[in-house]
N, C-alpha and C positions, 0 to 999 in steps of 0.2 A: 504494499500500499503507499502511494506517495505521498508526501505531506502537499495538502492545498493551499492555496494564495488567501481564500477568504472563507467565511464560515459557508456562503450561498455554492460554493462549487464543494464543500467538503459535502453537502448536503446531496447534491446532483450527483457525486460521483460514490455514494454507499452502493455497496453492490446488495441484490436481493436479501442474501441471508443477514447483512448487517440492519438493513430496515426491518426485517421479520424480528430480529434480538430486540431492537430498540422499541418497537411498537409492542411487543409483549410484556417487556419488562418494565416500560413506562407505564401500562396498564396496573400492572402489580402496584407499582409506588402510587398511581393515583387512588388506589383502595386504601392502600396504608394513610396516605393523607387524609380521605375521607373519613376515617375512623379516628384518626388524631385530634380531629376538629370537630367532631358532629355531636359532641356536649354543649359546644357553643350557642346551638340552637335547641339542643334538649333539656338545656339548665332549668328553665322557667317552668317546664312541666315535670321535671324531677323534683323540683321544689314543691311545687302544687301537689304532686301524688303521693310523695313519699317523707314531705316535710324535712328534706334535707338544709343542715344549714350550711354557711359558706365553707367550713371547716369539711363537712362530708362532701360537697361537692367538689372540693379541692383535691381530695384524698380518692373520691370515686374518679375522676378524671385522670389522674397523677398515675394510677395502677394501670393502665396502657403504657405509660414510659417505663413503670417499673416491670411489667413482664416483659417489653421489649428489650428495655438493658438487660435485665438478668440472662436472656438469651442469647446475648451477641456473642461472648467467648464460644459457648460449643458451637453456636450456628457458623462463625467464622471458621473452627477447624472442619466443620463439617462441610463449608463452601470449598475450602480447599482440597479436602480430600473427595468428596462426593461430585461437585461442580455444581454452579448457578441455579441450573433448570431443575435437577432432580431436587435440591434441598428446598428451593424456593417454592416450588409448586406443592408437595407434600407438607412443609410447615402450614402453607396458607388456609389449607383445611381444618388447622386448629382454630385459626382466626373466625372462621363459618360458623364453627362449633361454639367459640364463645359469644359471636355477635347473636346466635337462635336463643343462648342461655340468657343474655342481655334482654332480649325484647320480651321473654317470658316470665321474668323476675318482677316478684311482687315485695321484694324486699331490699334492703341494700345489701344484706352479705351476699345473696345472689347475684345481685347486679354488678359487685364487686369483684366476683367471680368471675364472670363472663367478661367484663373490661379487661381483666389480668390475660384471661385466655387471648381474646383480641391481641394485646400487645405482642404475646410470645408468637401468635399465629403469624404478626406481619413482620416480624423482627427480620428478615430476610431479604424482604423486598429491596431495601435500599442497598445493603451490602452484596446482595447477589446480583442486582442491578450493575454495580460498579465493577466487579468481577469479572462480569460476562462482557461488559465493554473494555475493560482493561485486557482483556485476551483477544478482543476482535478488531480493536482500534490501537494506531500507534499512540503514544503518549502525549505526543505533541497535539492531538485533536480531541484529547479527553476534558479538556475544559470546556468545551463546546457539547460534545456527545454528553456528557455526565450534565450540561446545564438544560439540555432537552429532558433528561430524565427527571430533572429537579421542576422544571415547567410543567410537567405532566403533573405532576405531585400539585402543584400550585394550582392546577385546574381544581382540586378536591377543596382547596382554600377559598375558590371561588363559589363553590358548590355550597359550601357549609354557612355562606352568607346569605344573601336574597333567595337564591333557587330552594334551599332548605326551609328557608322561613315561609315560603308560598307552599312547600310541600306540606309542611306542618299545618297549615290553615286546612287542607283539603283531608287530611288523613291523620292517624295517631302517630307519636313517635315510635309505639312499639313496632308497626307496619313498617315504618321505615326502616327499624334496626333489623326486621326479618328480610325486608329487601336487600339490604346490606349483606346478608350472609348469602344469599342467591347470587349478588354479584361476585361476592369473595371466590366462592367455589366456581364460577365460570369462568374469572381471572387465572385461578390456579390451574384450570384445565388448559387455558389458552397458552400457558405457560410452558406445561407439559406437552402440549402438540406441537407449538408452535416456535419455541426456541430452538436454535440448531444445538445439536448436540456436538458436533464436531470440535476437538479440542477441549472437550470439556470433563476431559479426565482429571482428577486431582493428584495431588502429592502422594507417592507411596510410602511415605515415612509414617512410622510408629506414632500413634495416637497421642502417646506421653510427650513423644519429641516435639508433636504440633503444638502442645498445651505450653510446653517450655519456649515456644517460640514466641507465644502470646504474652508468657510473662516477661520476656527479654524487650517486647514491646512496651509494656507496662514500664518497665523499669529504665526506658530508654530517656536521657536527656532532652534527646534531638527531638524524640516523638513529641515530649512535653511542649518544647521551645515553639515547635509549630501548631500543636492542638490546641494550648491553652487560649489563648484569645479569641480564636474562632469561635472553640467549644463553649465558652461563656456568651458568645454575641447569639449562636443559635439556641441555644438552652433558652435563653430570654426570650427571643423571638418567638420560639416555638409554645413557650410555657403561656406567652401572653397570647397568640394568635388562635391557640386551641381552647381557650377558656375565659381569660380575663379582659382582653382587650375589648369587647362588646360592653362589658360591665363598665369598662373604664370610658369609654365613649359614651354612655348612657347617663353615667353618672357625675360625669367632670366635663370630658369635652362638647356633649349637647346637653347640660344639664338645664332644665328649664326650658326646654325645647317641645312643644307639643307632640311633633313628629318624631319625638328622640329614637323610640326604639325600632321605627320603620328605616329613620336615615341611619341607625346604627347597623342594620344588615346590610344596606346600601355600601355603606364605608366599608364593611368586612369584605365584601367581593371587591371594592376598588381595590383593597389591600392586597386582595389574592392574585387580583389580574397582575396587578403593579409586581408581585411576587413573580408570576410567569415570565413577564418582560424583563425582568432583572436578572432573573437567571440566563436566561437565553442572551441577551443582550451584554451582559457582563461577562459572560464565559467567552462571548465572541471579542469582545473588548481585551479579555485577560491575552487572548491568543495573540491578537493584533498587536498588543503591546510588547509580547515575549519576542514578536518578531523584530522589532524594533530596539530590542535591549532592555525592556522593564521585566524584572521576573515576575512570574507569578505568585511567589512571595509577598512582593510589594506592592503589587497592583491589588492584592487580596487583603491586604493589611490596610491601604488607603481606602478601600472601600468600606470596610470594617468600622473605620474610623467615622467616616462620614455617618455611618447608621447611629454611630453612639453618639453624634451632635444631634441628629435628627430626633431621636427619644430626649435629649436634654431639652429641645424645643418644644417637644410635647409636652412634658413634665413641667417647663416652666408657664405653658399654657400661652406661649406667643401669639397674637394675634393675625395668625396666617389661615388663608382656606383649609379647612380640613380635609377636603379632597387630596390638596396639594400635600399637605403633611403626612398623611395615612398613606397615599401613593408611595411617597418618598421612603416611609417605613417598610411598605412591603418589598418596593424594589430593592433595597439595601439589606434589607434582613435575612437573604438567603446566599448573601455573597460569599459568606466564610465557606460555603461548601466547596469553593476555589482551593482549598486545604486537601480536600481529596488528592488533586491531582499533584500539589505539591508533594503529598506523600508516596505518590506512586513513583515520584522519582529520587526519593530517599531509602526505598525498602524494595529487595528484589520481588519479582513478579509472582514467585511460588507462595510470598507472603502475602500476597494484598488481600487475600478473604480476611484474613486475620487482623493485618493492620486498619481495613476499613470497619471493621464489626469492633473493633476496641475503642477506635475513633468514635463510632457512634455509641458506644456502650456510655463513654465518659458524657457525651451531650444529653442522651436519655435519661441517665442517672440524676444529671443537674436538672432536667426537667421536671424529672419526680420531685426530687428537694423544693425546686422553686414553687411548682404548683400548690404543695402543701403548706409551704411557709407563709406564700403568698395568703392562701386562705385562711390562716392562724392570724397574720397581721391584720387582715381587713377585718377578723370577727372582733378585735379588740375594739372597734368603734361599733356604737350600736347602728342598727339598720335604721332607715326611715322611708317607708312608703316602698318597700321593697329595692331600695337603693343602697348602697354602700356609702361609706363616708369617702367624701371626695379628698378630705386629709390624707386617709388612709392610703388613697390611691397614689397620690403624688408624693406618698413617704415612700412606699414601694419603688416607683419608677426611679425616684431620686437615687435610691440606696442602688440599686442596679446600674445606674448609669455611672455613679462612681466606681462601683466594682470592675466594670467595663473598662473604665479608663485607666484603673490600675494595672489590668491586663495587657491592655496596649503597650505601655512603658514597657514591659519584659518584652512583649513581642519584637519590638523596635529595637532593644538594646543589642548592641555589636555580642560577637562571639555565638557558640553554642549552633551553626548552621552548620557543623560537620554532618557527614554524611554516616548514616546507621551502617554498623557492619551487616553481612549479607547474614543475618542468624536463619536458621531453618525450622 
């Protein structure tokens, strides 16, 4: 495969095998992303039907991320040993079962179990997609190709805004959850039948040795130097987008507006659409800048700093158009994903399943912790008319901006960009 001069020619020169691979794994990540944010729309109904508190809601939603994170290390080993097609398709069936459990639950305990199973079941969608693209595309193409996968997931972010709000106005949330179970099973079948099996054979190393390789990644200073800032910005973005951003819009950004809930749902979709554009656009931009001598490490860091600045503007309630602020938030929120391409340059191809899933593990453990903590912090202020305290929201956002700014300082400090040894 010869490198192309721009992302347009890249798309046009993809083989049918590459296009098919990209289509089915993008569908899988779209389903994963739907599950990630669907509680944003379900939340008012769950509160009404089960009397859930903010802490309950945060814990319930975060269990997806705990299940996702907890499965990352074994999934990474399985991806490297058995291949992306088989592992992703089979594990997604667990998510389908979890969605059925969630849809039929009449208590928080069963609902939490279903949410946890969903997280476990979609745990291979992102790492599997990136493992597959790394096997079928040159490293120089990965920023753009992985951006396409992320953009497909971003469509899920759009769907949990206005489209989900409309769907919930015509049918119940339990029916929607059951429909997601069917969609998940269909996506698993598409990956199993449609993904290429060529070059899918994994490593023949002993399983114990493969787990040792994961441990080497976790203890690598080079890994943490690359992953800390990106992991924090992404975990903040996904923790907010999947649950708390809608509440912030209603309680702070649109406080007092009669059309607040409807406007918030629209802005969530605007955010999701901008996320799609940002993943494709910034992936292509990073590729173009790299050809001009600007590393992906640097361009990714710059866009993540811009994301932190946008959060600061939102927390400070700067009088700018809400659609502009939230579009910028969405477009920049996923740019840390470029770090996957940077990691692909620092670790050998046979380890990429474990490297990618270890990085994802870090992100999703942080999302789990953030969603629980944010719910607990908001619960410290009394609710009024179904709304959380504006002071509580601003306190959360300001604290997260400070933490990300500190991570940015370490990211840009010199030294520590040494290449990782070729652990196996």
